[in-house]
C-alpha positions as CSV (number, residue, x, y, z in Angstrom):
1,X,44.6,6.4,-10.7
2,X,42.4,9.3,-8.7
3,X,41.3,7.8,-5.4
4,X,37.8,8.9,-4.8
5,X,36.0,9.9,-1.8
6,X,33.6,8.4,0.8
7,X,31.3,11.3,0.1
8,X,29.1,10.9,-2.6
9,X,27.2,13.9,-4.4
10,X,23.3,12.5,-5.5
11,X,22.0,14.4,-8.6
12,X,18.3,14.4,-8.1
13,X,15.8,14.3,-11.0
14,X,12.3,16.4,-10.8
15,X,10.2,13.3,-10.7
16,X,12.0,12.2,-7.1
17,X,10.7,15.3,-5.3
18,X,7.2,15.2,-7.1
19,X,7.1,11.8,-6.0
20,X,8.4,12.2,-1.9
21,X,9.7,15.3,-0.8
22,X,10.9,14.0,2.0
23,X,14.1,12.6,-0.5
24,X,16.3,16.0,0.4
25,X,16.4,14.4,3.9
26,X,17.5,10.6,3.0
27,X,20.7,10.5,1.3
28,X,22.0,11.2,5.2
29,X,26.3,11.9,4.7
30,X,26.2,12.5,1.4
31,X,25.7,15.6,-0.6
32,X,22.8,16.7,-3.0
33,X,23.0,18.7,-6.3
34,X,19.4,20.2,-7.8
35,X,20.4,21.6,-11.9
36,X,18.3,24.7,-11.9
37,X,16.1,22.9,-14.7
38,X,14.6,20.5,-11.4
39,X,13.8,23.9,-9.7
40,X,12.3,25.0,-12.7
41,X,10.2,21.9,-13.2
42,X,9.2,21.9,-9.2
43,X,7.9,25.5,-10.4
44,X,5.9,24.1,-13.2
45,X,4.0,21.4,-11.3
46,X,3.2,23.5,-7.7
47,X,-1.0,24.9,-9.5
48,X,-3.7,22.4,-8.5
49,X,-4.7,20.2,-5.9
50,X,-3.1,17.0,-7.2
51,X,-0.7,15.0,-5.1
52,X,2.1,16.1,-7.4
53,X,1.3,19.4,-7.1
54,X,0.8,19.3,-3.0
55,X,4.1,17.5,-3.3
56,X,5.8,20.1,-5.1
57,X,4.6,22.9,-2.6
58,X,6.0,20.6,0.2
59,X,9.4,20.4,-1.5
60,X,9.7,24.6,-1.9
61,X,8.6,24.4,1.6
62,X,11.3,22.1,2.8
63,X,13.9,24.0,0.7
64,X,13.1,27.2,2.2
65,X,13.8,26.2,5.0
66,X,16.9,24.7,4.1
67,X,18.4,27.8,2.1
68,X,16.9,30.3,4.2
69,X,19.7,30.6,7.1
70,X,22.5,29.9,3.8
71,X,24.5,33.2,3.5
72,X,26.6,31.9,0.7
73,X,24.3,29.3,-1.6
74,X,27.9,28.5,-3.2
75,X,29.1,26.3,-0.3
76,X,26.8,24.5,-0.1
77,X,23.5,24.9,2.0
78,X,23.3,22.5,5.4
79,X,20.9,19.8,5.6
80,X,21.4,19.2,9.1
81,X,18.2,20.3,11.3
82,X,16.7,20.2,14.7
83,X,14.4,17.2,12.9
84,X,16.9,16.0,10.8
85,X,20.0,15.5,13.2
86,X,21.8,12.7,11.7
87,X,22.3,14.5,8.6
88,X,25.9,15.9,7.4
89,X,25.4,16.3,3.8
90,X,25.0,19.4,2.5
91,X,22.6,20.6,-0.5
92,X,24.4,22.1,-3.1
93,X,22.5,24.8,-6.2
94,X,23.5,25.3,-9.9
95,X,24.8,28.5,-9.7
96,X,26.6,28.2,-12.8
97,X,25.9,28.6,-16.5
98,X,27.0,25.3,-18.1
99,X,27.2,24.4,-21.8
100,X,23.8,22.1,-22.8
101,X,26.0,21.5,-26.1
102,X,26.4,17.4,-26.0
103,X,26.4,16.1,-29.1
104,X,25.2,12.7,-28.2
105,X,21.7,14.2,-26.7
106,X,19.2,15.9,-29.2
107,X,18.1,19.7,-28.6
108,X,17.4,20.6,-24.9
109,X,15.0,19.4,-23.4
110,X,15.1,18.9,-19.3
111,X,16.0,15.2,-19.3
112,X,19.3,16.4,-21.1
113,X,19.7,19.2,-19.8
114,X,20.1,17.5,-16.4
115,X,22.4,14.7,-18.1
116,X,24.8,17.7,-19.1
117,X,24.9,19.2,-15.3
118,X,25.9,15.7,-14.3
119,X,28.3,15.0,-17.3
120,X,29.7,18.3,-16.1
121,X,29.6,17.6,-12.5
122,X,31.4,14.9,-12.7
123,X,34.4,16.2,-15.0
124,X,34.4,18.8,-12.0
125,X,34.3,16.6,-8.8
126,X,36.8,13.6,-10.3
127,X,37.5,12.6,-6.9
128,X,33.7,12.1,-5.9
129,X,31.1,9.9,-7.4
130,X,28.4,11.8,-9.0
131,X,25.7,9.7,-9.2
132,X,22.0,10.3,-11.0
133,X,19.0,9.4,-9.2
134,X,15.2,9.0,-11.3
135,X,12.1,7.7,-11.2
136,X,12.3,7.6,-15.1
137,X,13.7,4.5,-16.3
138,X,14.5,6.1,-19.6
139,X,16.9,9.0,-18.4
140,X,18.9,6.2,-16.1
141,X,19.3,4.0,-20.0
142,X,21.0,7.3,-21.6
143,X,23.0,8.0,-18.5
144,X,24.2,4.5,-18.7
145,X,25.0,5.0,-22.9
146,X,27.0,8.3,-21.5
147,X,29.0,6.4,-18.4
148,X,27.2,8.5,-16.1
149,X,26.4,6.2,-12.6
150,X,22.3,6.3,-12.5
151,X,19.7,4.9,-9.9
152,X,16.3,4.5,-8.8
153,X,15.1,6.1,-5.5
154,X,14.5,3.0,-3.2
155,X,14.7,5.1,0.1
156,X,10.6,4.8,-0.2
157,X,10.5,0.8,-1.1
158,X,9.3,-0.8,2.1
159,X,11.2,-3.4,0.9
160,X,13.0,-4.7,-2.1
161,X,11.2,-8.1,-2.9
162,X,7.3,-7.9,-2.9
163,X,7.4,-11.8,-2.6
164,X,8.8,-11.3,1.3
165,X,5.7,-9.7,2.6
166,X,4.3,-11.8,4.7
167,X,0.5,-13.9,3.7
168,X,-0.8,-13.7,8.1
169,X,-0.7,-18.1,7.1
170,X,1.2,-20.1,8.5
171,X,1.5,-23.8,7.7
172,X,2.7,-26.3,10.5
173,X,5.1,-29.5,9.5
174,X,3.6,-32.6,9.3
175,X,4.7,-34.5,12.0
176,X,3.6,-31.7,14.4
177,X,1.3,-33.4,16.1
178,X,3.0,-36.3,17.0
179,X,6.5,-34.1,18.0
180,X,3.9,-31.6,20.3
181,X,0.5,-33.1,20.9
182,X,1.7,-34.7,24.8
183,X,2.9,-31.1,25.9
184,X,0.3,-29.3,24.3
185,X,-2.3,-27.5,26.8
186,X,-5.8,-27.0,25.5
187,X,-8.9,-25.8,27.1
188,X,-12.4,-24.3,26.5
189,X,-13.6,-19.6,27.6
190,X,-16.7,-19.0,26.4
191,X,-17.5,-21.6,23.6
192,X,-14.3,-21.1,22.4
193,X,-11.3,-23.7,22.3
194,X,-7.7,-22.7,22.9
195,X,-4.6,-24.9,22.5
196,X,-1.3,-23.3,23.7
197,X,2.1,-24.7,21.7
198,X,5.8,-24.3,22.3
199,X,8.5,-24.5,20.2
200,X,11.1,-22.1,17.7
201,X,8.3,-21.4,15.4
202,X,6.3,-19.9,17.6
203,X,9.1,-16.9,17.4
204,X,8.1,-16.1,13.8
205,X,4.3,-15.7,14.0
206,X,2.4,-12.4,13.9
207,X,-0.9,-12.1,16.3
208,X,-4.2,-12.3,14.7
209,X,-2.1,-14.5,12.0
210,X,-3.1,-18.1,11.0
211,X,-1.8,-21.3,11.4
212,X,-3.1,-24.7,9.5
213,X,-2.2,-28.1,9.4
214,X,-4.4,-30.2,6.3
215,X,-3.2,-33.3,7.0
216,X,-4.3,-36.6,9.0
217,X,-5.9,-34.0,11.9
218,X,-7.1,-30.9,10.1
219,X,-6.2,-27.7,12.3
220,X,-7.3,-24.0,11.6
221,X,-6.4,-21.9,14.2
222,X,-5.6,-17.9,15.0
223,X,-2.7,-16.7,16.7
224,X,-4.2,-14.8,20.1
225,X,-1.2,-14.4,21.9
226,X,3.0,-14.5,21.8
227,X,4.9,-14.9,24.5
228,X,8.5,-16.3,24.1
229,X,8.7,-19.6,22.4
230,X,4.6,-19.8,23.1
231,X,1.7,-19.0,21.3
232,X,-1.8,-19.5,22.7
233,X,-4.1,-20.7,19.4
234,X,-7.9,-20.0,19.2
235,X,-9.8,-22.5,16.7
236,X,-11.7,-20.5,14.4
237,X,-15.3,-19.8,13.2
238,X,-15.9,-22.6,10.1
239,X,-17.5,-20.2,7.6
240,X,-17.0,-23.1,5.2
241,X,-20.8,-24.3,6.8
242,X,-23.4,-23.3,5.0
243,X,-24.9,-22.5,8.5
244,X,-22.6,-20.0,9.0
245,X,-23.1,-18.0,5.5
246,X,-22.4,-14.2,5.8
247,X,-25.1,-12.6,4.1
248,X,-26.0,-15.8,1.9
249,X,-21.8,-16.6,1.2
250,X,-20.0,-19.0,2.2
251,X,-15.8,-19.2,1.9
252,X,-14.8,-21.5,-0.5
253,X,-11.7,-22.2,0.7
254,X,-9.5,-22.2,3.9
255,X,-7.8,-18.4,2.9
256,X,-11.6,-17.2,2.0
257,X,-12.4,-18.9,5.9
258,X,-9.9,-17.1,7.5
259,X,-10.4,-13.5,6.1
260,X,-14.3,-14.1,7.1
261,X,-12.8,-15.1,10.5
262,X,-11.0,-11.4,10.3
263,X,-14.0,-9.6,9.0
264,X,-16.3,-10.8,11.3
265,X,-14.4,-10.5,14.5
266,X,-15.0,-6.3,16.3
267,X,-11.9,-6.1,17.7
268,X,-9.5,-5.8,14.6
269,X,-9.3,-2.3,13.9
270,X,-7.7,-2.6,10.2
271,X,-8.0,-5.2,7.8
272,X,-5.8,-6.1,4.2
273,X,-6.7,-8.4,2.0
274,X,-4.2,-9.6,-0.9
275,X,-4.7,-11.6,-4.1
276,X,-5.1,-12.3,-8.0
277,X,-8.3,-11.1,-9.4
278,X,-11.2,-13.2,-8.9
279,X,-9.7,-14.4,-5.0
280,X,-13.6,-12.3,-3.4
281,X,-11.6,-10.2,-1.7
282,X,-14.2,-7.6,-2.4
283,X,-17.2,-10.0,-1.9
284,X,-15.8,-10.8,1.1
285,X,-15.3,-7.7,2.7
286,X,-18.9,-6.2,1.7
287,X,-20.8,-9.1,2.7
288,X,-19.5,-9.1,6.3
289,X,-19.8,-5.2,6.2
290,X,-23.6,-5.9,5.2
291,X,-24.0,-8.2,8.4
292,X,-22.4,-6.2,10.5
293,X,-24.2,-2.7,9.8
294,X,-27.6,-3.7,8.8
295,X,-27.9,-6.8,11.2
296,X,-25.9,-6.5,13.8
297,X,-26.0,-3.0,14.1
298,X,-22.4,-2.6,15.1
299,X,-21.3,0.3,12.3
300,X,-23.8,3.0,11.5
301,X,-23.0,2.7,7.0
302,X,-20.7,1.2,5.0
303,X,-18.2,3.5,2.8
304,X,-16.3,2.8,-0.4
305,X,-13.8,4.3,-1.9
306,X,-10.9,3.7,-4.5
307,X,-8.1,5.3,-6.6
308,X,-9.6,6.8,-9.8
309,X,-6.7,5.5,-11.5
310,X,-7.7,4.6,-15.5
311,X,-6.0,1.2,-16.9
312,X,-6.3,2.7,-20.2
313,X,-7.2,6.7,-21.6
314,X,-9.1,8.7,-19.5
315,X,-12.6,9.2,-21.1
316,X,-12.8,12.7,-19.8
317,X,-14.9,15.3,-17.5
318,X,-17.8,13.2,-15.8
319,X,-21.2,15.1,-14.5
320,X,-22.8,14.9,-11.6
321,X,-21.9,15.0,-7.9
322,X,-19.4,13.1,-6.1
323,X,-21.5,10.0,-5.7
324,X,-22.0,10.0,-9.6
325,X,-18.9,11.0,-11.0
326,X,-17.3,7.8,-8.9
327,X,-19.8,5.3,-10.4
328,X,-17.8,4.5,-13.2
329,X,-15.1,3.6,-10.7
330,X,-17.5,1.4,-8.3
331,X,-18.1,-1.2,-11.1
332,X,-17.1,-3.4,-8.9
333,X,-19.0,-2.6,-5.9
334,X,-22.3,-3.1,-8.7
335,X,-21.3,-6.4,-9.6
336,X,-20.9,-7.7,-5.9
337,X,-24.0,-6.3,-4.9
338,X,-25.9,-8.5,-7.8
339,X,-23.7,-11.0,-6.2
340,X,-25.0,-10.7,-2.9
341,X,-28.8,-9.7,-3.6
342,X,-28.9,-13.1,-5.3
343,X,-27.6,-15.0,-2.9
344,X,-31.1,-14.5,-1.2
345,X,-33.4,-16.8,-2.3
346,X,-36.4,-16.6,0.2
347,X,-37.6,-13.6,-0.1
348,X,-38.8,-13.5,-3.8
349,X,-38.5,-10.8,-5.9
350,X,-40.3,-8.0,-4.5
351,X,-38.6,-9.3,-1.2
352,X,-35.1,-9.0,-3.3
353,X,-35.5,-5.1,-4.5
354,X,-36.7,-3.8,-1.1
355,X,-33.2,-5.5,0.4
356,X,-31.4,-4.1,-2.9
357,X,-32.7,-0.6,-1.7
358,X,-32.1,-1.5,1.5
359,X,-28.1,-1.8,0.6
360,X,-28.1,1.2,-1.5
361,X,-29.0,3.3,1.4
362,X,-26.5,2.7,3.3
363,X,-23.7,2.4,1.2
364,X,-22.0,5.9,0.4
365,X,-19.2,6.2,-2.4
366,X,-16.3,8.5,-1.5
367,X,-14.0,10.3,-3.5
368,X,-10.2,10.0,-2.2
369,X,-10.0,13.8,-3.4
370,X,-12.3,14.9,-0.7
371,X,-10.8,12.9,2.6
372,X,-8.6,15.3,4.2
373,X,-10.1,16.8,7.5
374,X,-12.6,14.4,7.7
375,X,-13.7,11.8,10.7
376,X,-15.5,8.7,10.3
377,X,-17.5,7.5,12.9
378,X,-19.0,3.9,13.4
379,X,-18.1,3.4,10.3
380,X,-17.1,0.6,8.0
381,X,-14.4,1.2,5.2
382,X,-13.7,-0.2,2.6
383,X,-10.4,0.9,0.5
384,X,-10.7,-1.4,-3.3
385,X,-7.3,-0.8,-5.5
386,X,-5.8,-0.3,-2.6
387,X,-2.5,-1.1,-4.1
388,X,-2.8,2.4,-6.4
389,X,-1.8,4.3,-3.0
390,X,1.2,5.6,-2.1
391,X,1.8,5.5,1.4
392,X,1.2,9.1,2.0
393,X,-2.2,8.8,0.7
394,X,-2.8,5.6,2.6
395,X,-1.7,7.1,5.5
396,X,-4.4,10.0,5.0
397,X,-6.7,7.5,4.4
398,X,-6.1,5.3,7.9
399,X,-6.0,8.4,10.2
400,X,-8.9,9.5,9.1
401,X,-10.9,6.8,11.2
402,X,-12.6,7.5,14.4
403,X,-14.0,5.5,17.3
404,X,-15.7,2.5,16.1
405,X,-14.5,2.3,12.6
406,X,-13.1,-1.1,11.1
407,X,-11.0,0.1,7.6
408,X,-10.6,-2.9,5.1
409,X,-8.3,-2.6,2.3
410,X,-8.3,-5.1,-0.7
411,X,-5.8,-5.0,-3.5
412,X,-3.7,-6.7,-5.8
413,X,0.0,-5.2,-5.8
414,X,0.8,-7.3,-8.8
415,X,-1.5,-4.6,-10.8
416,X,-0.4,-0.9,-10.2
417,X,-1.5,1.5,-12.5
418,X,0.1,4.5,-10.7
419,X,2.9,5.9,-12.7
420,X,6.2,5.6,-10.3
421,X,4.9,3.5,-8.0
422,X,6.1,-0.7,-7.6
423,X,5.1,-3.6,-5.5
424,X,7.8,-2.9,-3.0
425,X,6.6,1.1,-2.2
426,X,2.6,0.4,-3.1
427,X,1.0,2.2,0.3
428,X,-0.5,-1.3,-0.1
429,X,2.8,-3.3,0.8
430,X,3.7,-0.5,3.4
431,X,0.6,-0.4,5.4
432,X,0.7,-4.9,5.5
433,X,4.4,-4.7,6.6
434,X,4.1,-1.7,9.6
435,X,1.1,-2.6,10.8
436,X,2.1,-6.9,11.6
437,X,2.0,-7.7,14.7
438,X,-0.1,-5.0,16.4
439,X,-3.3,-6.5,18.2
440,X,-5.9,-5.0,16.3
441,X,-4.7,-5.9,12.7
442,X,-4.9,-8.9,10.9
443,X,-3.4,-9.7,7.2
444,X,-4.5,-12.5,4.7
445,X,-3.4,-13.4,1.2
446,X,-6.2,-15.0,-0.8
447,X,-4.3,-17.7,-2.9
448,X,-7.4,-19.1,-4.8
449,X,-9.7,-17.3,-7.8
450,X,-12.8,-18.2,-7.2
451,X,-14.6,-16.1,-10.2
452,X,-14.6,-18.6,-12.9
453,X,-12.3,-21.5,-14.5
454,X,-12.0,-19.0,-17.0
455,X,-10.8,-16.1,-15.2
456,X,-8.4,-18.5,-12.9
457,X,-7.1,-19.8,-15.9
458,X,-6.3,-16.3,-17.5
459,X,-4.4,-15.6,-14.1
460,X,-2.2,-18.0,-14.1
461,X,-1.1,-18.0,-17.8
462,X,-1.5,-14.7,-19.5
C-alpha cells in the first residue's frame, strides 16, 4: 500500500475561479493545479461588465501577481505573499502535453479535458491525493465514475446548513416567570418599559433580537444590552393595534410586529427580513419607508432595487430609461403600492390618486448594475429578492450607504435563482450571519404567510 503525503493537490475548475477569484488563496498548505483549458476559459470570459467577467479579470490579476516573480513554472509558484503570509502551498500550471483520449469520455469538450488532466496527474503523483474542485455537479458525477476524488467549493459558504441561521427571535421557557419574577428588575424611562433578566439563556441573545413569552402572561420585548449573564429588555410597540398602524397597515402576527419595531427605529441602520412568499417582507418595508419619508421626513426618498434574475427564459432586450428597464422586475413594488393605496379609505378616489402620484415621485427604482461609486445620503434603500445576490454584490451595495441611510434586505433563501449560489453561500445569508450582534443591526425571520389561504397552502405542500 502506498503511503500518502499530508499535502494534497487541488485541481480547480474554471467555475470556481469565476465564482470566487480569491479561491486561489483558500487552500492553505495544499497545492493548486490549473489545467491549460481553465486558463483559456478564463480568457474567454474576461470581456464585458458582468460579475463573471469582473471575476475573470480579477483572477488574471491574482495570477499575474503569483506568477510574476517565478523563474521556473515547472517547480510551482509560491502562493505566500505579504497579504497571504499563512499560505504554504504552491500554484502549478499545466506545462506538459497530455493525451485527452479517455475512451469513457466522448469528444474533447472542456470538462473532459479537465478530467483527463486529473487522471494524468493522479497517475503521476501516486503518493499525493489529487482532488478536483468544481461548482458543476455534472463534472463531479463524471469524476466519481472515473474514480477521481471531487468536491464542491465550500469556502464561500457562511454555514453548512442554512437551518442554523438565527431567526432573531427567542422564546422564553414556560416556567420562566416562576423562576425569575422575584429577582427581575423593571423600570420606566421616557415612556418605555424596561426589564433586566439574569440567567445562562442571556448569553445566547444578540442585540436587537426579540424575546417573547406566549403563555399565561404574554411578553414581547427587544434585547437592548447584554452584559454577561444579564440582559436588558425593552417592551416593544404593539403594531397589531389599529391605532398604531403604519400607512394603514397593522401587524398580523408577532413576527410582523417585531419587523415593524425594527423598521420604525431610526437607530437601526441595517435590517434583514427573511421568510417565504406572502409573509409581508416587502409590504412592511415599503409601508415603514413611506411613513418615515413622507410623514416624518427622516429620509429624503425611497430607493428600491433587486437582482435582475429571471425565473424562466429571458424575454430579451428592454427599451427605455434605467427605471423603465427595471419596471418588469418591479411588479412586487406595484402590487404593494396598490395594497398601501387601498388602505387609505378616508381620502376618496381623488385623494388616493394624488397620494399615489406623491408616493411614486418619492420612490426611485435603480439597477444593481450602476451602484458602484455611488453614495446614498439620507435614503431608505430596499433590496428586494436579496437571496440572489452574492456576498461580493451584497458588500458593494451595503457599502454605498452614507450618513442617515437605512438599508432593508428582503428575501427568501429557499428561492435562489442564481447559478452556483446556495442557501449557505447567498449574500443574504452572509449579511445576516456577519451583522448579528451589531447594535445598529436587526433581523427577523417571518414565519406565517398572510397573502391568502391558497398561497399558504401552496407554500407548505408544493
